N, C-alpha and C positions, 0 to 999 in steps of 0.2 A: 505192469502192462506187458502183454505177451509180445506185441510188435516191437517194443523196446528191447526185450530179451533177445528176439531174433536178430534185430539190427546189431546189437552188441556182439552176438555170436558170429555174425558175418564179418564184423570188423576184426575180431580177435582170431578168426580162422586164418587170416592172411596178415600176420603181424608185420611182416616186412613191408608189404604194400601199404598197410595202414600208417605205419611209421613214416614211410616216404611221403604219403599224402599229407599227413599232419605237418611234416617238416616243410613241405612246400608252402602250406598255408602260413606257417610260422614265419618263414623268410619273407613272404609277401607282406605280412603285417609289420614285421620289423622294418622293412623298407618304407612302408607308409609312415610309421612312427618316426623314423629317422628323418625323412623328408619334411614332415610336419614340424618336428622340433627344430630342424635346421632353419627352415623358412621363418618360423616364429622367433627364433633366437637372432637371426639376422635383422629382422624388422625391429626387434627391441634394441639391438646395438646401434642401428642407424638412427633410430629415434633418440636414443640417449646421446649419441654423438652430436646430433643436430641441436638438441635442446639442453645440452649440458651447460652451456654458457649463455642461454637465452630463456625467455619466459615461454610457458605453454600458452598463455593468453595475455594479450596486451589490451588494456582499456585506455581509450583516448577520447577527447571531446568529439561529439558528433560533427560530421562535416557539414559546413554551411553551404547551401546552394543559393547562388545569387538569382534574383528574380528581376525581370524587366517590367517596369511599371508603365502603363499608358500615360501619355501626356495630356494636357488640358483639352486638346482637340480630339482625343480618343485614339490617336495613332500610337501603336505599340512601338516602343523604342525611341520615341521622340524626345524622351527625357532620360539622361544617364545620371545615375546617382553613384557617386564615388565615396566610399567611406575610408577613413584612415585605418591603417593596418593595426590590428590588435592581436596579440598572441593568444591563441586558443588555449584554454585551461579548464581544469576540473575544479570548480569552486567548492562544491559540497562533497569533497572527497572523503571526509571523515565518515559520513553515513555509508558511503560505498564500501569503505574498508570494514566497517562494522558488519555489513551484510556478508562480505567475503569471509570474515572470521567465523561466522556462524555456519558456513557451508563445510561439511565434513570432507568434501572432495578436494578442498583447497589445502595445500601443504605449506605454502609460503606466500607472503604478500610484500611488495616493495613499492610504496608511493615514491615517485621520482619527478625530478625536473630535468628535462632533456633539452639541450640546446647546442648551438654551434659557436665555436670560438677559435681564437688563435693563441698559440703559445709562442712567446717571444723571448729569445735568449740572445742578447747582443744583436747581431744582424741576422741571425737565423730565425725564421718564422715557419711554423707548421700548423696547418689546420687540425682541429681536434673536435671530436664529438664528446660533449660534456654530459656525464650522467651524475646527477646529484641525488643522494639518498640518505637515509638515516644510518649513521655510522654503526649503530648497534645491530643493524640487519644487513651489513655489507655483503654477507655471503648468502643471503636469502635466495637470490636468483642464480648467481654465478659465484663459485668458490674462489674469491679473489685473494683473501688473506693467506690461503694456503699456497698460493702461487707467487707470493712476494719473494724476490731474490735479493732485495736490498732494502734496508730500512724496515718499517713496520706499517701496519694498516690503521694507525691512529690518525684520523683526518684532522680533528680539532677544528678551530675556528678559521685557520688560514692554511690548512694542509691540502695537498693534492696528490693523488696516486696516478702514475702514468705507466704505460707499457714499456718494455725493454727496447723495442725498436724505435719508439718515439724518443726515449731518453738518449739513445745512441745518435739519432739524427740531430738532436739539439745539443749534444755534449753535456747532458745533465747527469747528476748522481744524487742519491738521497741526501737530504739536508740542504741542498742548494735552492736559492730563490729563482723564480721564473715569473714572468709577467703574463697574466691571462687577460685577453681582450675579447669580450663577448660580442655577439652579433647586435647587441644593443648599444655598442660603442662605449662600454664601461670597462675600465682597466682596473686590475688589482694585482698586487704583488703577492704571490703565494709561495709556500715552501713545499718542495717535493718531499713528502713524508715516506714514500715507498715506491719501489719499481717492481712491477709484476711481469710475469712471463707465462702466458697461457699456451703458446705454440700456435695460436691463430693470428695471422698477420693483421686481419681486420681489427682485432682488439689490441694487439701489442703496438700497433703503429698509429691508431686513430682514436683511441678512447682514453678519457681521463675521468677520474672519480673525485667528486667533492662532497662535502656534507650539504644536506639540503638547506640548512640555515645559512651557510656561506653563499649558496647559489641564489637565494631569494633576491637580494639587492642587485646582484650581477645581471639577472634576467628580468628584473622589474616584476617579480611575482611575490608580493608580500604575504599572500594567503593561499593562493591556489597552487596546483601542481599540473604538470603537462600529461602525465601518464601513470598508470598503475600496472605493474608487472606481476603476474600470477604464476605460481607453480602448482601443479596438481599431483595427487598421488598416482593417478592413472592418466598418462598423457593421451591415451587413445580416446578419452572422453572430452578432449579440448573443444572440438567443434560443437558438441551438444551443450556444454556448459557456457561456451561463448554466446550461443544463441539465447540461452536463458538470461545471461547477464545483460545482453543488449536490450532485451525486452523489459528487464527489471529496472535498469538504470537509465536507459536512453543513450548510453555512451556507445561509441564504436568499439566493438569487441572483435579482435582479430586472433584467430587460433594459429598455432604454429604450422598446422597443415596448410592453411591459406597462404602463409608466408613462404612455404616450401612446396608449392604445387608440383614441381617436377619430381621431388622425392616421393611424394604420395603416389604419383603416377608410376614411378619405378617400383614401389612396393606392391601396387596392385598388379602390375605385370608379372612380378616375381611370384605373387600368390597364385595367379592364374597358371603360370608354368608349373608350379608345385602341384596344383590341382590335377593337371593333365598327367603328371608323373604318377600321382596317387591313383588316378583312375586306371591307368595302364597296369599298375601293379595289382590292383583288385581284379581286373579283367583276367589277367594271367592266372591268378589264384582260382577264380571261378571256373575257367576253362579246364584247368587241371582237375578240379573236383568232378566236374561233369564228365570228363573223359574217363577218369578212374571208375566212377560209379557205372558208367555205360559198359565198361569192360567187365565189371563185377556182375552186372545183370546178364550179360551175354554168357559169362562163364557158369552162371547158376541157372541156366535155362531149364535144365533137367529138374533141379530142386523146385523151381517155381512151378513147373508143369505138374509135379506130384502134388504140391500144396493146392494148386487150383483143382486138380482131379478129386481131392478130398473135400472140396467145397469151400476152400478159403477164398474170400472175396478179393476182387481186383483192387478195391480200396485198401485192404490190408496189405497187399503186396506193395502198392504205391507208398503206403505209410512207412513200411520198413525201410525203403530206400531214402525217403525224405528224412527219416530219423537218423539214418547214417550220415546224410549231409549235415544235419543239425549237430550231431556229436563231433564230426570232423571239424566243422566251423568253430564250435565253441572251444574245443581243445586247442586247435591251432591258433585261434585269436587270443585265448588266455595266455598260452605260452609265448606267443609273439609279443603281446603287450608287456609282459614281465621282462622278456629278453631285450625288447627294444628300449625300455626304460633303463635297464642295466647298461646297455651299450651307450646310450646318450649320457648317462651319469658318468661313465668312465671317460668318454670323450670330453666332457666338460672339465675334467681335471687336468687335461693335457694343456700345458702352457708353453709359450716361447720364453727365451731367456729374459725378455723385458717384462714378463709377467702377464702378457695378453694371451687370451685363449687361442689355441690353434684353429678351432672351429667355433664360430659364434652360435653355439647350440644351446637350447633351453629345454631341458628334459620335461619340465612341467607343461610345455606347449605341445606335447606329443599327440594330443587328440585321442587318448586311449579309449574313452567311452565310445566315441564316434566310430573308431575303427573296429572295436569289438562288436558293436551292434551291426555295422555295415557288413562285416565279414560273416557274422552268423546268419543274417538275413540272406546275404548273397549265396552262402553255401546251401541254404534251404532251397532258394530259387534255382541254383545250378543243379540240384538233385531232382528237380521236377521232370526234366526231359527223360533221364534214365528211369525214373520212377514210372512215368507214363508208358515207356517202352516195355518195362517189365510187367506192368499191369495188363497190357494188351496182348501178351503172349497167349497163343492158343495152347491149351493143356496137352492136346493130343500131339501137335507138332513138336512141342518142347520135349515131351517124353521120348518120342521117336528119335530125336537128335541126341 
């Protein structure tokens, strides 16, 4: 195409200006990629930090809503019905677990019995949140066995795992007996099989682990369970899958986003801030392209006038400048995406002495296709104004100047 040949010749006739223009586009694209990868990486790190020791979705029995029934005389509320307290439980939990195992989005499942209790050692008493689970899947939701600093993770029929701060408060060490008193008023002497340390005070000071078979008689749950904890391959889909599970099972499904609404709000604000920075970087790139092509059109007024005098159409002249914008945008976007990925990949390798990343950056989250398309389209749009200006030049006035 002749217009493409002319556009290419215009670009190569001023190599320094063209190189500078492409470099500006490249830097703008690199900034876009860096900001996108940084925001995506930070969101991934925060999500992992929040969900590392907790489930992505929790299934619990549906909440029962009390209803006021009318009395014999028809007056609402004239009769009060009081039922005895019964622990809410999931009775048909095996069918729910089978459903979860057939879902490819689910990476781990942990049926549990959760309850409140006290640990008693001599005169020392400490409240504790008991989590009872299958010992074979103790690390399904939180990697507990890898964090054991004393003893081991073999729960057995009378074993219990406690956190380091709880052990310190009660003066306990692995192998020692401790009395567990549940909220059902049932006592049992257990043996501390292991002591774990996660670094989270809420776990190390308030949580104890039992085997699910040990917990059944302690919490008067011979068959049912209180909750099912679920891990997903993609935590971002937790809300969507929780809605599906609620509709499929009738259980109350709570996603990690719902439990951490403040974090989700912070991530949204962070994403919006990143979008503004990306927009400003794109605007600066497009303004630079429009300015450079406007100067080129002004500098080539004589050439444009001669072409117009020989009968070249105004649409051809406009097309030449639009093609210049297209070539500049594609070249700058391509080089910027490659350079941005290389920069992010290098930054990902930088670590502190403790092994953590200096920047929580995720190169794969750079949004390369989006920035390439946006930059190319933006460059074409930015060239429309100088293209229109060049096409509207009067041949006679252009040649005289």
